[in-house]
Every structure is written in structure tokens, then in C-alpha cells.
N, C-alpha and C positions, 0 to 999 in steps of 0.2 A: 516346662518345655522338655521335649525328648532330647536326650543327650547321646545315648549310644546309637550306633548305626541300626541296630535291631529295632530299637524303640522309634527311631525316625521312620523306618520302613513301615512299622506297625501303624504309626500315625497316618501315613499316606494311605495305607490299605483301609483303615477305618473311615477315612474321609470318603474314599471311593464307594465303600459299602454303604455308608450313610446315604449318599445320593441315590444309589440304586434302591435301597430299602424305602426311602422317602417316596420315590416314584411309584414303587409297587404298592405301598400303603394308600397313596392317593388314588391309584387306579382301582383298588378294591373298594375304597369309599365311594368312588363314582358309580361303580356297579350297584352298590347297596342303595345309593341315592336314587338310581333309576328304578329299582324295585319299589322303593317307598313312594316315589312319584306316581308310579303305575297303580299302586294300592290306593293312594289318595284320590286319583282320578276315578277310581271305581271300575276300571276296565280290567276284567278278569283275564282275558287273553293276553294282554300286554304284560300284566303282572306275572303270569306263569312264564311267559317267554323271558322276561327280565330276570326272574329267579333262576331259570335254567342257565342263563348266561352268567349269572353271578356266582353260582355254586362252584364251578371249577376254578374260577379266579380266586375265590376265597380259600379253597383247598390248596391251591398253589402257594398262597401266602403262608400256609402252615408248613409245607415242605421246604420252603425257602427260609423258614425261621423268622419271618416277619411278624407273624401272629401266633398265639398259642392255640393248640388243637381244640381245647375245650371252649375257648372264646368263639372260635369259628363255628363249632358245632352248635353252640347256644344261639348265635346270631342266625344261622341257617334255619334252625328249628323254629325260632320266633317268626322269622320272615315267612317260612312255609305255612305256619299256622295262620298268619294274617292273610296270605294269599288264598288259602283254603276257605277261610271265612267269607272272603269276597265272592269266591266262585259259587258258594252255596246259596 
């Protein structure tokens, strides 16, 4: 347990950040899920639209420090490849 005033404050801040990061991660996963559902349905237009909506949200996760840059780049690349395969 935190003893010093500084460590108590840190613990409070970490708790707040954790809630914010959890919500942001959940939001990103929802966007990714929508893309995957559109891909599964085979609807190319919906898949493209869902991917366009998901990309900035995923990039925002990188800038906020929730996800690693390369992880997001890999996920976007793989999703884009799957969407492109459906469109063709």
C-alpha cells in the first residue's frame, strides 16, 4: 500500500488513467469488431466504411499510449488486406 503522499497521489492518478485507458481500448476493439463483422458479411462497402472509421480511432490509441505503434500498424495492414480481398 502507498505510504507517502506522493505515492498515494500516484495511486489515485493510476486508477483514473486505468479507467480511461480501459474505455479507450474497449472503444478501439469495438471499431475493429465492426470491421471484422462487415468482412464476414461480405459487404465490401460496409467493410471499407468501417475500416475508414476504425483507422483514426486506432491511431488515436497510439498517440494516447494505449497501444504500441507497430501493433496498430500491423492490425490496420491486415484489416486493409482483408477488406481489399473482399472488394476484389
